VMD Tcl script that builds the backbone (N, CA, C; Angstrom):
set m [mol new atoms 405]
animate dup $m
set s [atomselect $m all]
$s set {name element resname resid chain x y z} {
  {N N MET 1 A -8.321 21.277 -23.336}
  {CA C MET 1 A -9.760 21.306 -23.413}
  {C C MET 1 A -10.303 21.745 -22.056}
  {N N THR 2 A -11.156 22.722 -22.054}
  {CA C THR 2 A -11.740 23.171 -20.794}
  {C C THR 2 A -12.772 22.166 -20.318}
  {N N ASP 3 A -13.206 22.323 -19.074}
  {CA C ASP 3 A -14.218 21.420 -18.531}
  {C C ASP 3 A -15.505 21.484 -19.347}
  {N N ILE 4 A -15.910 22.677 -19.758}
  {CA C ILE 4 A -17.142 22.842 -20.537}
  {C C ILE 4 A -17.011 22.117 -21.871}
  {N N ARG 5 A -15.863 22.212 -22.521}
  {CA C ARG 5 A -15.675 21.527 -23.802}
  {C C ARG 5 A -15.700 20.014 -23.619}
  {N N ALA 6 A -15.170 19.546 -22.503}
  {CA C ALA 6 A -15.206 18.106 -22.229}
  {C C ALA 6 A -16.645 17.643 -22.072}
  {N N VAL 7 A -17.447 18.443 -21.399}
  {CA C VAL 7 A -18.862 18.121 -21.235}
  {C C VAL 7 A -19.558 18.133 -22.583}
  {N N GLN 8 A -19.240 19.133 -23.414}
  {CA C GLN 8 A -19.830 19.199 -24.755}
  {C C GLN 8 A -19.430 17.974 -25.568}
  {N N ALA 9 A -18.198 17.525 -25.425}
  {CA C ALA 9 A -17.724 16.352 -26.159}
  {C C ALA 9 A -18.503 15.105 -25.766}
  {N N LEU 10 A -19.017 15.091 -24.548}
  {CA C LEU 10 A -19.823 13.961 -24.096}
  {C C LEU 10 A -21.272 14.083 -24.539}
  {N N GLY 11 A -21.595 15.170 -25.232}
  {CA C GLY 11 A -22.941 15.339 -25.752}
  {C C GLY 11 A -23.944 15.859 -24.743}
  {N N LEU 12 A -23.470 16.505 -23.705}
  {CA C LEU 12 A -24.383 17.041 -22.705}
  {C C LEU 12 A -24.792 18.473 -22.995}
  {N N GLY 13 A -24.384 19.019 -24.110}
  {CA C GLY 13 A -24.837 20.343 -24.510}
  {C C GLY 13 A -23.919 21.455 -24.071}
  {N N GLY 14 A -23.227 21.307 -22.981}
  {CA C GLY 14 A -22.273 22.304 -22.553}
  {C C GLY 14 A -22.876 23.487 -21.828}
  {N N GLY 15 A -24.155 23.487 -21.615}
  {CA C GLY 15 A -24.764 24.575 -20.859}
  {C C GLY 15 A -24.347 24.497 -19.404}
  {N N TYR 16 A -24.571 25.581 -18.702}
  {CA C TYR 16 A -24.176 25.649 -17.295}
  {C C TYR 16 A -24.801 24.510 -16.497}
  {N N SER 17 A -26.115 24.299 -16.679}
  {CA C SER 17 A -26.772 23.250 -15.896}
  {C C SER 17 A -26.281 21.869 -16.314}
  {N N ASP 18 A -25.986 21.669 -17.615}
  {CA C ASP 18 A -25.451 20.383 -18.059}
  {C C ASP 18 A -24.100 20.101 -17.419}
  {N N TYR 19 A -23.286 21.134 -17.306}
  {CA C TYR 19 A -21.978 20.976 -16.688}
  {C C TYR 19 A -22.128 20.505 -15.246}
  {N N TRP 20 A -22.994 21.152 -14.497}
  {CA C TRP 20 A -23.154 20.784 -13.093}
  {C C TRP 20 A -23.855 19.440 -12.949}
  {N N ASN 21 A -24.737 19.102 -13.885}
  {CA C ASN 21 A -25.333 17.763 -13.870}
  {C C ASN 21 A -24.255 16.706 -14.073}
  {N N PHE 22 A -23.330 16.989 -14.970}
  {CA C PHE 22 A -22.216 16.075 -15.223}
  {C C PHE 22 A -21.367 15.913 -13.960}
  {N N ILE 23 A -21.053 17.025 -13.310}
  {CA C ILE 23 A -20.268 16.972 -12.066}
  {C C ILE 23 A -21.019 16.173 -11.003}
  {N N LEU 24 A -22.326 16.350 -10.907}
  {CA C LEU 24 A -23.138 15.614 -9.952}
  {C C LEU 24 A -23.099 14.122 -10.248}
  {N N ILE 25 A -23.212 13.746 -11.519}
  {CA C ILE 25 A -23.163 12.344 -11.903}
  {C C ILE 25 A -21.812 11.736 -11.527}
  {N N ILE 26 A -20.740 12.451 -11.804}
  {CA C ILE 26 A -19.399 11.960 -11.444}
  {C C ILE 26 A -19.292 11.809 -9.929}
  {N N GLY 27 A -19.833 12.770 -9.189}
  {CA C GLY 27 A -19.793 12.699 -7.728}
  {C C GLY 27 A -20.564 11.510 -7.190}
  {N N ILE 28 A -21.728 11.251 -7.777}
  {CA C ILE 28 A -22.525 10.101 -7.348}
  {C C ILE 28 A -21.782 8.814 -7.667}
  {N N PHE 29 A -21.188 8.741 -8.854}
  {CA C PHE 29 A -20.423 7.553 -9.224}
  {C C PHE 29 A -19.266 7.338 -8.246}
  {N N ALA 30 A -18.626 8.418 -7.826}
  {CA C ALA 30 A -17.485 8.313 -6.911}
  {C C ALA 30 A -17.896 7.717 -5.570}
  {N N LEU 31 A -19.151 7.884 -5.176}
  {CA C LEU 31 A -19.620 7.291 -3.928}
  {C C LEU 31 A -19.542 5.770 -3.966}
  {N N TYR 32 A -19.623 5.202 -5.147}
  {CA C TYR 32 A -19.645 3.758 -5.284}
  {C C TYR 32 A -18.278 3.156 -5.555}
  {N N LEU 33 A -17.239 3.943 -5.458}
  {CA C LEU 33 A -15.908 3.410 -5.674}
  {C C LEU 33 A -15.351 2.716 -4.438}
  {N N HIS 34 A -16.055 2.776 -3.349}
  {CA C HIS 34 A -15.632 2.067 -2.149}
  {C C HIS 34 A -16.224 0.670 -2.170}
  {N N MET 35 A -15.618 -0.205 -1.405}
  {CA C MET 35 A -16.088 -1.583 -1.335}
  {C C MET 35 A -17.486 -1.623 -0.722}
  {N N ARG 36 A -18.288 -2.552 -1.207}
  {CA C ARG 36 A -19.632 -2.751 -0.675}
  {C C ARG 36 A -19.738 -4.162 -0.130}
  {N N ILE 37 A -20.210 -4.276 1.101}
  {CA C ILE 37 A -20.384 -5.578 1.738}
  {C C ILE 37 A -21.820 -6.018 1.458}
  {N N LEU 38 A -21.962 -7.099 0.720}
  {CA C LEU 38 A -23.293 -7.544 0.313}
  {C C LEU 38 A -24.016 -8.338 1.387}
  {N N THR 39 A -23.309 -8.837 2.358}
  {CA C THR 39 A -23.906 -9.752 3.337}
  {C C THR 39 A -23.693 -9.262 4.765}
  {N N GLU 40 A -23.983 -8.002 5.019}
  {CA C GLU 40 A -23.789 -7.478 6.374}
  {C C GLU 40 A -24.715 -8.149 7.374}
  {N N LYS 41 A -25.799 -8.738 6.891}
  {CA C LYS 41 A -26.699 -9.462 7.782}
  {C C LYS 41 A -25.956 -10.594 8.489}
  {N N ALA 42 A -25.041 -11.237 7.789}
  {CA C ALA 42 A -24.246 -12.309 8.397}
  {C C ALA 42 A -23.447 -11.792 9.583}
  {N N LEU 43 A -22.909 -10.570 9.456}
  {CA C LEU 43 A -22.165 -9.973 10.571}
  {C C LEU 43 A -23.079 -9.740 11.766}
  {N N LYS 44 A -24.261 -9.190 11.511}
  {CA C LYS 44 A -25.207 -8.909 12.603}
  {C C LYS 44 A -25.635 -10.185 13.307}
  {N N GLU 45 A -25.905 -11.225 12.530}
  {CA C GLU 45 A -26.302 -12.502 13.131}
  {C C GLU 45 A -25.166 -13.102 13.949}
  {N N TYR 46 A -23.952 -12.982 13.459}
  {CA C TYR 46 A -22.801 -13.519 14.188}
  {C C TYR 46 A -22.578 -12.741 15.485}
  {N N ILE 47 A -22.753 -11.441 15.432}
  {CA C ILE 47 A -22.593 -10.611 16.632}
  {C C ILE 47 A -23.620 -10.998 17.691}
  {N N GLU 48 A -24.830 -11.371 17.291}
  {CA C GLU 48 A -25.844 -11.801 18.259}
  {C C GLU 48 A -25.396 -13.065 18.993}
  {N N ILE 49 A -24.747 -13.965 18.277}
  {CA C ILE 49 A -24.278 -15.213 18.884}
  {C C ILE 49 A -22.989 -14.996 19.674}
  {N N HIS 50 A -22.118 -14.126 19.151}
  {CA C HIS 50 A -20.809 -13.846 19.772}
  {C C HIS 50 A -20.684 -12.334 20.004}
  {N N PRO 51 A -21.328 -11.813 21.053}
  {CA C PRO 51 A -21.323 -10.361 21.283}
  {C C PRO 51 A -19.935 -9.771 21.514}
  {N N GLU 52 A -18.972 -10.595 21.906}
  {CA C GLU 52 A -17.613 -10.084 22.132}
  {C C GLU 52 A -16.961 -9.625 20.826}
  {N N THR 53 A -17.521 -10.016 19.685}
  {CA C THR 53 A -16.951 -9.641 18.383}
  {C C THR 53 A -17.520 -8.334 17.834}
  {N N LYS 54 A -18.472 -7.752 18.527}
  {CA C LYS 54 A -19.183 -6.584 17.990}
  {C C LYS 54 A -18.243 -5.465 17.564}
  {N N THR 55 A -17.375 -5.027 18.455}
  {CA C THR 55 A -16.476 -3.912 18.147}
  {C C THR 55 A -15.539 -4.258 16.995}
  {N N ALA 56 A -14.951 -5.444 17.036}
  {CA C ALA 56 A -14.006 -5.844 15.991}
  {C C ALA 56 A -14.689 -5.940 14.628}
  {N N LEU 57 A -15.890 -6.521 14.582}
  {CA C LEU 57 A -16.587 -6.664 13.300}
  {C C LEU 57 A -17.111 -5.325 12.783}
  {N N GLN 58 A -17.549 -4.465 13.689}
  {CA C GLN 58 A -17.975 -3.129 13.254}
  {C C GLN 58 A -16.785 -2.350 12.690}
  {N N GLU 59 A -15.646 -2.474 13.330}
  {CA C GLU 59 A -14.439 -1.807 12.834}
  {C C GLU 59 A -14.033 -2.376 11.478}
  {N N TRP 60 A -14.050 -3.706 11.331}
  {CA C TRP 60 A -13.721 -4.342 10.056}
  {C C TRP 60 A -14.665 -3.840 8.965}
  {N N SER 61 A -15.952 -3.819 9.272}
  {CA C SER 61 A -16.958 -3.380 8.305}
  {C C SER 61 A -16.735 -1.929 7.898}
  {N N TYR 62 A -16.470 -1.073 8.850}
  {CA C TYR 62 A -16.231 0.349 8.561}
  {C C TYR 62 A -15.010 0.523 7.655}
  {N N ILE 63 A -13.943 -0.170 8.001}
  {CA C ILE 63 A -12.713 -0.054 7.207}
  {C C ILE 63 A -12.948 -0.554 5.786}
  {N N VAL 64 A -13.615 -1.690 5.652}
  {CA C VAL 64 A -13.870 -2.252 4.322}
  {C C VAL 64 A -14.732 -1.307 3.497}
  {N N ARG 65 A -15.813 -0.793 4.092}
  {CA C ARG 65 A -16.715 0.100 3.354}
  {C C ARG 65 A -16.046 1.398 2.929}
  {N N HIS 66 A -14.956 1.756 3.551}
  {CA C HIS 66 A -14.246 2.988 3.196}
  {C C HIS 66 A -12.946 2.713 2.436}
  {N N SER 67 A -12.806 1.490 1.961}
  {CA C SER 67 A -11.604 1.108 1.223}
  {C C SER 67 A -11.898 1.055 -0.270}
  {N N GLU 68 A -10.844 1.185 -1.036}
  {CA C GLU 68 A -10.917 1.046 -2.482}
  {C C GLU 68 A -9.816 0.072 -2.896}
  {N N TRP 69 A -10.179 -1.205 -2.963}
  {CA C TRP 69 A -9.206 -2.237 -3.257}
  {C C TRP 69 A -9.262 -2.620 -4.726}
  {N N HIS 70 A -8.085 -2.801 -5.308}
  {CA C HIS 70 A -8.000 -3.228 -6.705}
  {C C HIS 70 A -7.318 -4.584 -6.836}
  {N N ASN 71 A -6.653 -5.016 -5.765}
  {CA C ASN 71 A -5.938 -6.294 -5.809}
  {C C ASN 71 A -5.590 -6.717 -4.377}
  {N N PHE 72 A -4.977 -7.888 -4.262}
  {CA C PHE 72 A -4.631 -8.424 -2.947}
  {C C PHE 72 A -3.660 -7.517 -2.191}
  {N N ALA 73 A -2.743 -6.900 -2.908}
  {CA C ALA 73 A -1.773 -6.011 -2.241}
  {C C ALA 73 A -2.485 -4.867 -1.522}
  {N N ASP 74 A -3.557 -4.358 -2.107}
  {CA C ASP 74 A -4.330 -3.290 -1.456}
  {C C ASP 74 A -4.963 -3.791 -0.160}
  {N N ILE 75 A -5.508 -5.005 -0.196}
  {CA C ILE 75 A -6.101 -5.573 1.027}
  {C C ILE 75 A -5.014 -5.757 2.076}
  {N N LYS 76 A -3.878 -6.264 1.657}
  {CA C LYS 76 A -2.767 -6.544 2.581}
  {C C LYS 76 A -2.272 -5.261 3.252}
  {N N ARG 77 A -2.305 -4.147 2.518}
  {CA C ARG 77 A -1.924 -2.865 3.128}
  {C C ARG 77 A -2.923 -2.437 4.202}
  {N N THR 78 A -4.181 -2.823 4.009}
  {CA C THR 78 A -5.218 -2.454 4.974}
  {C C THR 78 A -5.254 -3.419 6.151}
  {N N PHE 79 A -5.210 -4.713 5.855}
  {CA C PHE 79 A -5.254 -5.766 6.871}
  {C C PHE 79 A -4.045 -6.672 6.666}
  {N N ASN 80 A -3.033 -6.475 7.463}
  {CA C ASN 80 A -1.772 -7.192 7.283}
  {C C ASN 80 A -1.912 -8.705 7.435}
  {N N SER 81 A -2.876 -9.164 8.232}
  {CA C SER 81 A -2.976 -10.598 8.511}
  {C C SER 81 A -3.883 -11.349 7.538}
  {N N VAL 82 A -4.416 -10.695 6.536}
  {CA C VAL 82 A -5.307 -11.364 5.580}
  {C C VAL 82 A -4.524 -12.366 4.738}
  {N N ASP 83 A -5.184 -13.479 4.397}
  {CA C ASP 83 A -4.566 -14.500 3.550}
  {C C ASP 83 A -5.432 -14.730 2.322}
  {N N ALA 84 A -4.793 -14.877 1.173}
  {CA C ALA 84 A -5.482 -15.271 -0.050}
  {C C ALA 84 A -5.455 -16.788 -0.112}
  {N N VAL 85 A -6.630 -17.412 -0.257}
  {CA C VAL 85 A -6.685 -18.878 -0.266}
  {C C VAL 85 A -7.084 -19.428 -1.631}
  {N N GLY 86 A -7.239 -18.571 -2.615}
  {CA C GLY 86 A -7.579 -19.007 -3.964}
  {C C GLY 86 A -9.050 -18.838 -4.269}
  {N N ASN 87 A -9.364 -18.894 -5.559}
  {CA C ASN 87 A -10.748 -18.798 -6.025}
  {C C ASN 87 A -11.421 -17.509 -5.544}
  {N N GLN 88 A -10.677 -16.409 -5.509}
  {CA C GLN 88 A -11.150 -15.081 -5.099}
  {C C GLN 88 A -11.585 -15.036 -3.634}
  {N N ARG 89 A -11.097 -15.968 -2.821}
  {CA C ARG 89 A -11.436 -16.009 -1.401}
  {C C ARG 89 A -10.267 -15.497 -0.571}
  {N N TYR 90 A -10.634 -14.785 0.500}
  {CA C TYR 90 A -9.650 -14.201 1.405}
  {C C TYR 90 A -10.096 -14.477 2.829}
  {N N VAL 91 A -9.136 -14.798 3.687}
  {CA C VAL 91 A -9.433 -15.119 5.084}
  {C C VAL 91 A -8.922 -13.990 5.963}
  {N N PHE 92 A -9.838 -13.450 6.780}
  {CA C PHE 92 A -9.511 -12.386 7.719}
  {C C PHE 92 A -9.522 -12.948 9.135}
  {N N ASN 93 A -8.524 -12.577 9.906}
  {CA C ASN 93 A -8.494 -12.909 11.327}
  {C C ASN 93 A -9.240 -11.821 12.075}
  {N N ILE 94 A -10.138 -12.241 12.953}
  {CA C ILE 94 A -10.934 -11.302 13.741}
  {C C ILE 94 A -10.588 -11.517 15.211}
  {N N MET 95 A -10.366 -10.451 15.920}
  {CA C MET 95 A -10.018 -10.498 17.349}
  {C C MET 95 A -8.781 -11.351 17.585}
  {N N GLY 96 A -7.721 -11.036 16.884}
  {CA C GLY 96 A -6.453 -11.728 17.106}
  {C C GLY 96 A -6.510 -13.207 16.784}
  {N N ASN 97 A -7.209 -13.569 15.721}
  {CA C ASN 97 A -7.271 -14.950 15.245}
  {C C ASN 97 A -8.193 -15.840 16.069}
  {N N ASN 98 A -8.996 -15.264 16.973}
  {CA C ASN 98 A -9.982 -16.063 17.705}
  {C C ASN 98 A -11.166 -16.412 16.813}
  {N N HIS 99 A -11.424 -15.575 15.818}
  {CA C HIS 99 A -12.521 -15.784 14.871}
  {C C HIS 99 A -11.950 -15.575 13.477}
  {N N ARG 100 A -12.566 -16.240 12.515}
  {CA C ARG 100 A -12.099 -16.100 11.131}
  {C C ARG 100 A -13.284 -15.854 10.215}
  {N N MET 101 A -12.997 -15.123 9.150}
  {CA C MET 101 A -14.021 -14.803 8.177}
  {C C MET 101 A -13.454 -15.059 6.782}
  {N N VAL 102 A -14.217 -15.794 5.964}
  {CA C VAL 102 A -13.843 -16.040 4.574}
  {C C VAL 102 A -14.777 -15.194 3.715}
  {N N VAL 103 A -14.180 -14.396 2.849}
  {CA C VAL 103 A -14.980 -13.540 1.970}
  {C C VAL 103 A -14.541 -13.738 0.522}
  {N N VAL 104 A -15.486 -13.513 -0.375}
  {CA C VAL 104 A -15.191 -13.438 -1.806}
  {C C VAL 104 A -15.118 -11.960 -2.130}
  {N N ILE 105 A -14.074 -11.557 -2.837}
  {CA C ILE 105 A -13.942 -10.151 -3.212}
  {C C ILE 105 A -13.894 -10.062 -4.728}
  {N N LYS 106 A -14.812 -9.281 -5.284}
  {CA C LYS 106 A -14.857 -8.978 -6.715}
  {C C LYS 106 A -14.323 -7.560 -6.880}
  {N N PHE 107 A -13.049 -7.451 -7.231}
  {CA C PHE 107 A -12.387 -6.148 -7.296}
  {C C PHE 107 A -13.001 -5.229 -8.349}
  {N N THR 108 A -13.388 -5.785 -9.490}
  {CA C THR 108 A -13.861 -4.933 -10.587}
  {C C THR 108 A -15.177 -4.246 -10.269}
  {N N ILE 109 A -15.986 -4.854 -9.419}
  {CA C ILE 109 A -17.273 -4.241 -9.077}
  {C C ILE 109 A -17.353 -3.851 -7.596}
  {N N TYR 110 A -16.222 -3.938 -6.905}
  {CA C TYR 110 A -16.103 -3.475 -5.511}
  {C C TYR 110 A -17.049 -4.206 -4.554}
  {N N PHE 111 A -17.247 -5.494 -4.753}
  {CA C PHE 111 A -18.138 -6.272 -3.892}
  {C C PHE 111 A -17.340 -7.144 -2.941}
  {N N VAL 112 A -17.811 -7.213 -1.705}
  {CA C VAL 112 A -17.278 -8.133 -0.702}
  {C C VAL 112 A -18.457 -8.983 -0.246}
  {N N TYR 113 A -18.308 -10.287 -0.375}
  {CA C TYR 113 A -19.385 -11.206 -0.032}
  {C C TYR 113 A -18.878 -12.166 1.044}
  {N N ILE 114 A -19.497 -12.137 2.208}
  {CA C ILE 114 A -19.073 -12.983 3.323}
  {C C ILE 114 A -19.592 -14.401 3.092}
  {N N ARG 115 A -18.679 -15.359 3.000}
  {CA C ARG 115 A -19.046 -16.754 2.764}
  {C C ARG 115 A -19.061 -17.574 4.059}
  {N N PHE 116 A -18.217 -17.178 5.028}
  {CA C PHE 116 A -18.136 -17.922 6.283}
  {C C PHE 116 A -17.628 -16.983 7.357}
  {N N ILE 117 A -18.200 -17.098 8.535}
  {CA C ILE 117 A -17.651 -16.428 9.712}
  {C C ILE 117 A -17.860 -17.374 10.884}
  {N N GLY 118 A -16.798 -17.586 11.646}
  {CA C GLY 118 A -16.889 -18.513 12.763}
  {C C GLY 118 A -15.681 -18.421 13.660}
  {N N THR 119 A -15.706 -19.218 14.709}
  {CA C THR 119 A -14.556 -19.265 15.609}
  {C C THR 119 A -13.407 -19.961 14.881}
  {N N HIS 120 A -12.223 -19.844 15.442}
  {CA C HIS 120 A -11.066 -20.476 14.801}
  {C C HIS 120 A -11.231 -21.993 14.700}
  {N N PRO 121 A -11.703 -22.682 15.767}
  {CA C PRO 121 A -11.927 -24.136 15.635}
  {C C PRO 121 A -12.986 -24.474 14.569}
  {N N GLU 122 A -14.044 -23.681 14.476}
  {CA C GLU 122 A -15.061 -23.910 13.438}
  {C C GLU 122 A -14.450 -23.746 12.043}
  {N N TYR 123 A -13.593 -22.744 11.897}
  {CA C TYR 123 A -12.918 -22.522 10.622}
  {C C TYR 123 A -12.031 -23.722 10.275}
  {N N GLU 124 A -11.285 -24.216 11.258}
  {CA C GLU 124 A -10.397 -25.362 11.016}
  {C C GLU 124 A -11.185 -26.589 10.565}
  {N N ARG 125 A -12.337 -26.843 11.215}
  {CA C ARG 125 A -13.186 -27.972 10.805}
  {C C ARG 125 A -13.686 -27.783 9.373}
  {N N MET 126 A -14.167 -26.584 9.076}
  {CA C MET 126 A -14.667 -26.287 7.734}
  {C C MET 126 A -13.545 -26.433 6.719}
  {N N ASN 127 A -12.383 -25.936 7.040}
  {CA C ASN 127 A -11.254 -25.967 6.119}
  {C C ASN 127 A -10.806 -27.410 5.845}
  {N N ARG 128 A -10.831 -28.270 6.872}
  {CA C ARG 128 A -10.485 -29.683 6.689}
  {C C ARG 128 A -11.507 -30.386 5.796}
  {N N ASN 129 A -12.783 -30.062 6.002}
  {CA C ASN 129 A -13.859 -30.768 5.297}
  {C C ASN 129 A -14.003 -30.326 3.835}
  {N N ILE 130 A -14.078 -29.023 3.592}
  {CA C ILE 130 A -14.323 -28.575 2.215}
  {C C ILE 130 A -13.284 -27.599 1.698}
  {N N GLY 131 A -12.532 -26.989 2.585}
  {CA C GLY 131 A -11.502 -26.041 2.160}
  {C C GLY 131 A -12.059 -24.628 2.020}
  {N N ALA 132 A -11.299 -23.670 2.465}
  {CA C ALA 132 A -11.728 -22.270 2.442}
  {C C ALA 132 A -11.946 -21.764 1.022}
  {N N LYS 133 A -11.161 -22.278 0.068}
  {CA C LYS 133 A -11.315 -21.765 -1.302}
  {C C LYS 133 A -12.550 -22.330 -1.998}
  {N N ASN 134 A -13.204 -23.313 -1.379}
  {CA C ASN 134 A -14.397 -23.916 -1.974}
  {C C ASN 134 A -15.697 -23.480 -1.308}
  {N N ILE 135 A -15.590 -22.751 -0.239}
  {CA C ILE 135 A -16.803 -22.352 0.474}
  {C C ILE 135 A -17.549 -21.268 -0.278}
}
mol reanalyze $m
mol bondsrecalc $m
mol representation Tube
mol addrep $m
């Protein structure tokens, strides 16, 4: 089946402009196949309090926004030190484990939601009190 016939099969008429509209729609959809961080404000606020984390968090954010993760193995290939703690939560070490971030990742809709970001001692206190998988 040629590309035009595939477009016709989708009911777009198969005209030249319909074909290119279809290609445009697919291209726009492809833009959203990368992970989206829903709570980047949390990163900015944390950077204001801990300016030494700026470069590391900006790099983490850039890498995440340009990733296409479907499961934990994909995350592990990108960030070797990430840990799965259950309940769709993952813990990232920031700046060589000086800071930690707990995120919820919804693979099917490519969402990353930051639930906690703090220093390692703050993370340990939080983890003792409520647990990373419950935050």
